[in-house]
C-alpha positions as a Python dict, from the first residue, in 0.01 Angstrom:
ca = {
    (1, 'M'): (0, 0, 0),
    (2, 'A'): (136, 348, -52),
    (3, 'E'): (76, 659, 141),
    (4, 'T'): (180, 1027, 96),
    (5, 'V'): (221, 1351, 266),
    (6, 'L'): (242, 1658, 162),
    (7, 'C'): (389, 1935, 404),
    (8, 'D'): (548, 2267, 478),
    (9, 'S'): (977, 2300, 482),
    (10, 'Q'): (880, 2519, 765),
    (11, 'G'): (1137, 2761, 659),
    (12, 'R'): (1449, 2456, 692),
    (13, 'P'): (1604, 2282, 398),
    (14, 'V'): (1325, 2097, 240),
    (15, 'E'): (1546, 1781, 200),
    (16, 'E'): (1592, 1805, 587),
    (17, 'R'): (1234, 1752, 618),
    (18, 'I'): (1148, 1499, 387),
    (19, 'L'): (1420, 1295, 596),
    (20, 'E'): (1258, 1428, 943),
    (21, 'L'): (952, 1281, 811),
    (22, 'A'): (1077, 957, 638),
    (23, 'R'): (1234, 859, 972),
    (24, 'A'): (884, 940, 1189),
    (25, 'W'): (654, 753, 954),
    (26, 'P'): (883, 499, 966),
    (27, 'A'): (901, 500, 560),
    (28, 'D'): (1074, 192, 376),
    (29, 'L'): (1071, 427, 30),
    (30, 'I'): (1086, 751, -29),
    (31, 'V'): (995, 862, -423),
    (32, 'M'): (1059, 1182, -532),
    (33, 'G'): (1018, 1375, -877),
    (34, 'T'): (1354, 1494, -1041),
    (35, 'H'): (1368, 1724, -1354),
    (36, 'G'): (1629, 1506, -1439),
    (37, 'R'): (1824, 1777, -1613),
    (38, 'R'): (2224, 1673, -1647),
    (39, 'G'): (2575, 1907, -1633),
    (40, 'V'): (2519, 2226, -1431),
    (41, 'G'): (2134, 2234, -1473),
    (42, 'R'): (2167, 1942, -1214),
    (43, 'A'): (2458, 2086, -995),
    (44, 'L'): (2230, 2432, -935),
    (45, 'L'): (1862, 2250, -959),
    (46, 'G'): (1921, 1897, -792),
    (47, 'R'): (2018, 1942, -487),
    (48, 'C'): (1716, 1833, -309),
    (49, 'A'): (1681, 1539, -442),
    (50, 'E'): (2069, 1449, -411),
    (51, 'G'): (2092, 1553, -59),
    (52, 'V'): (1786, 1323, -7),
    (53, 'I'): (2005, 1016, -161),
    (54, 'R'): (2345, 1091, -42),
    (55, 'Q'): (2130, 1121, 395),
    (56, 'S'): (1856, 856, 329),
    (57, 'N'): (1899, 514, 544),
    (58, 'V'): (1595, 372, 329),
    (59, 'P'): (1580, 344, -54),
    (60, 'V'): (1502, 656, -269),
    (61, 'L'): (1389, 624, -609),
    (62, 'L'): (1377, 902, -811),
    (63, 'A'): (1095, 961, -1104),
    (64, 'R'): (1204, 1218, -1344),
    (65, 'A'): (962, 1427, -1532),
    (66, 'A'): (879, 1388, -1916),
}
């Protein structure tokens, strides 16, 4: 069964809030959307997804936008 949550970042970095909620849930998997950019665009706009991937204790699935 899949469950979702929509929340406010409460003024903190988004990746920090996502990881906090995943730990409190407790989540088995984090699924996130991404822009699928490469190169400089990825460096500038992929910060949130990359932060979650690097710090998560559970698997992270990135779904690239069409």
